[in-house]
C-alpha positions in Angstrom: 0.0 0.0 0.0 1.2 3.5 -0.9 0.8 6.3 1.6 0.9 10.0 1.2 0.9 12.8 3.8 -0.6 16.2 3.1 0.6 18.8 5.6 0.5 22.6 5.5 0.8 23.9 9.1 2.6 21.3 11.2 6.3 20.5 11.2 6.7 16.7 11.1 10.0 14.9 11.2 10.8 12.3 8.6 11.1 9.5 11.2 7.7 10.4 12.8 6.1 10.3 9.3 7.7 7.0 8.5 6.5 5.5 11.7 3.0 6.8 11.1 2.9 5.6 7.5 4.0 2.1 8.6 1.3 2.0 11.4 -1.5 3.1 9.0 -0.4 0.7 6.3 -0.6 -2.2 8.7 -4.0 -1.0 9.9 -5.4 -0.7 6.4 -3.8 -3.8 4.9 -6.6 -6.2 6.1 -9.5 -3.9 5.1 -9.9 -4.8 1.4 -7.5 -5.7 -1.5 -8.9 -2.7 -3.4 -7.4 -0.2 -1.0 -4.2 0.6 -2.8 -3.5 4.2 -1.7 -4.0 5.9 1.6 -3.7 9.7 2.0 -3.2 11.2 5.5 -4.6 14.8 5.4 -3.1 17.0 8.2 -3.9 20.3 6.5 -6.4 21.2 9.1 -4.1 20.2 12.0 -2.2 23.2 13.5 -0.8 21.8 16.7 -0.5 18.5 18.7 -2.3 18.5 22.0 -1.0 16.9 25.2 -3.2 15.1 27.6 -3.0 12.4 30.2 -4.8 9.0 30.1 -4.4 6.4 32.8 -1.3 8.3 34.1 0.3 8.2 30.7 1.3 11.2 28.7 -0.6 11.1 25.4 -0.4 13.4 22.3 -3.2 13.8 19.8 -4.0 15.5 16.5 -7.7 16.3 15.8 -9.4 16.7 12.5 -7.0 14.3 10.7 -8.4 13.2 7.4 -8.1 9.7 5.9 -8.7 9.3 2.2 -8.3 6.0 0.3 -7.7 5.3 -3.4 -7.5 9.0 -4.3 -11.3 9.0 -3.7 -13.3 12.1 -2.6 -13.9 10.5 0.8 -12.1 12.5 3.5 -13.0 10.8 6.7 -12.2 12.6 10.0 -10.4 10.8 12.8 -8.4 11.7 15.9 -4.8 10.4 15.9 -3.2 9.5 19.2 0.4 8.5 20.0 2.7 8.2 23.0 6.1 6.9 24.0 5.6 3.3 24.9 6.7 4.0 28.5 4.2 6.9 28.6 6.5 9.2 30.5 7.4 11.8 27.9 5.5 14.0 25.5 6.5 13.6 21.9 6.0 16.5 19.5 5.6 15.3 15.8 8.6 17.4 14.7 11.0 15.4 16.9 12.8 12.4 15.6 11.7 9.1 17.1 12.5 5.4 16.6 9.5 3.4 15.5 10.0 0.8 18.3 9.5 3.5 20.9 6.2 5.0 19.7 2.7 3.7 19.8 -0.2 5.0 17.7 -3.9 4.5 17.8 -7.0 6.1 16.2 -10.4 7.3 17.4 -12.9 6.9 14.7 -11.2 4.1 12.7 -14.1 1.7 13.0 -16.4 4.1 11.1 -13.8 4.6 8.4 -13.4 0.8 8.1 -17.2 0.4 7.8 -17.3 3.1 5.1 -14.7 1.3 3.0 -16.2 -2.1 3.4 -19.6 -0.7 2.5 -18.3 0.8 -0.7 -16.6 -2.5 -1.8 -19.1 -5.0 -0.5 -20.3 -5.7 -4.1 -16.8 -6.0 -5.6 -16.1 -9.5 -7.0 -13.4 -11.9 -5.6 -10.2 -12.2 -7.7 -9.9 -14.7 -10.4 -7.2 -17.2 -9.4 -4.7 -18.4 -12.1 -3.4 -21.8 -10.9 -0.6 -24.0 -11.8 2.3 -22.1 -10.2 4.3 -22.3 -7.0 2.9 -18.9 -6.0 -0.6 -17.5 -5.8 -1.8 -15.4 -8.8 -4.8 -13.1 -8.3 -6.3 -11.3 -11.3 -8.4 -8.3 -10.0 -8.9 -5.7 -12.7 -6.8 -6.5 -15.8 -7.8 -4.7 -18.9 -6.4 -7.4 -21.2 -3.3 -5.3 -22.2 -1.6 -3.5 -19.3 -0.7 -5.6 -16.3 0.7 -3.9 -13.2 2.1 -6.8 -11.2 2.3 -6.4 -7.5 4.7 -9.1 -6.3 5.1 -10.3 -2.7 8.6 -11.6 -2.1 11.6 -10.8 0.1 13.4 -7.7 -1.1 16.7 -9.6 -1.7 15.0 -11.2 -4.7 13.6 -8.1 -6.4 16.4 -7.6 -8.9 16.3 -11.3 -9.8 12.6 -11.1 -10.3 13.0 -8.1 -12.6 15.6 -9.9 -14.7 13.5 -13.1 -15.0 10.5 -11.1 -16.2 12.7 -9.3 -18.7 14.2 -12.6 -19.9 10.7 -14.1 -20.3 9.6 -11.1 -22.4 12.7 -11.2 -24.6 12.2 -15.0 -25.2 8.5 -14.4 -26.1 9.4 -11.7 -28.6 12.1 -14.0 -30.1 9.5 -16.6 -30.6 7.3 -14.0 -32.3 10.1 -13.1 -34.7 10.3 -16.8 -35.6 6.6 -16.9 -36.3 5.8 -19.0 -33.2 3.7 -16.3 -31.5 1.0 -14.2 -33.1 1.8 -10.9 -31.2 4.8 -9.4 -29.4 5.0 -8.1 -25.8 5.2 -4.3 -26.2 6.9 -3.1 -23.0 8.3 -4.1 -19.6 8.8 -1.3 -17.1 11.3 -0.8 -14.3 10.6 -2.7 -11.1 9.7 -0.4 -8.2 10.0 -1.3 -4.5 6.7 -0.8 -2.5 8.1 -2.0 0.8 10.5 -4.6 2.2 8.3 -7.5 0.9 6.5 -6.0 -2.1 7.4 -4.6 -5.5 5.6 -3.8 -8.7 6.4 -3.8 -12.4 4.3 -2.8 -15.5 4.0 -5.2 -18.4 2.2 -4.1 -21.6 1.2 -7.3 -23.4 -0.2 -5.5 -26.4 -2.4 -8.1 -28.2 -0.4 -11.0 -26.8 -2.8 -11.2 -23.8 -3.1 -13.9 -21.2 -0.7 -16.4 -23.0 2.1 -13.9 -22.6 1.3 -13.4 -18.9 1.3 -17.2 -18.3 4.7 -17.3 -20.2 6.1 -14.9 -17.6 4.6 -16.8 -14.7 6.1 -20.0 -16.1 9.6 -18.4 -16.1 9.1 -17.2 -12.5 7.8 -20.6 -11.4 10.8 -22.5 -12.9 13.2 -20.1 -11.2 11.9 -21.3 -7.8 12.2 -17.9 -6.2 10.3 -17.6 -2.9 7.4 -15.6 -4.4 4.3 -15.6 -2.2 1.8 -13.9 -4.5 1.4 -11.9 -7.7 -1.6 -9.6 -8.0 -2.7 -7.6 -11.1 
């Protein structure tokens, strides 16, 4: 999941934002596979407030907006955080190690209900079987496939090379008259997080057979890929 923070008034440290992004990504990940982008809107937040709960010092930001998939929905929540020992106030402009900070949200359940309500009629993915990893097809247009691949980061470069090799081989077969259409384009693999990357493949008119050709190459390579979504 990609996260973006909008902020006009507050000063926020890079480490605070990274910790917040990781927390929200983890919270959102189980909501629905259609939630791809999460925007944290802090434009209405001018200061962090300090309070005490159960003898612990807690900070909060009110009127935080959460927006998913670049939609018009801008749901208001209150964001809380504290040092895990609860003994110090932490302003968002200060650097902090993720392991020392704890976040939670007031109003998240309502946001979850809104998302689930919007997607309750969405179909389940089509599973493409026969490989050592799970392949889920969600919304392919028949031409452009944006693969989201779940695998340890140390294999990302190898995955990119295998996909490129598979496409080169397909196009060589096309030149020999063994395939009806070429694969038009393979993009640069981009890291999403430590266990996910994405890469764009334009199959042109080659369609599903070309995708299965790529999956076959990845399957034979025996790389620890957990899942490919597109």
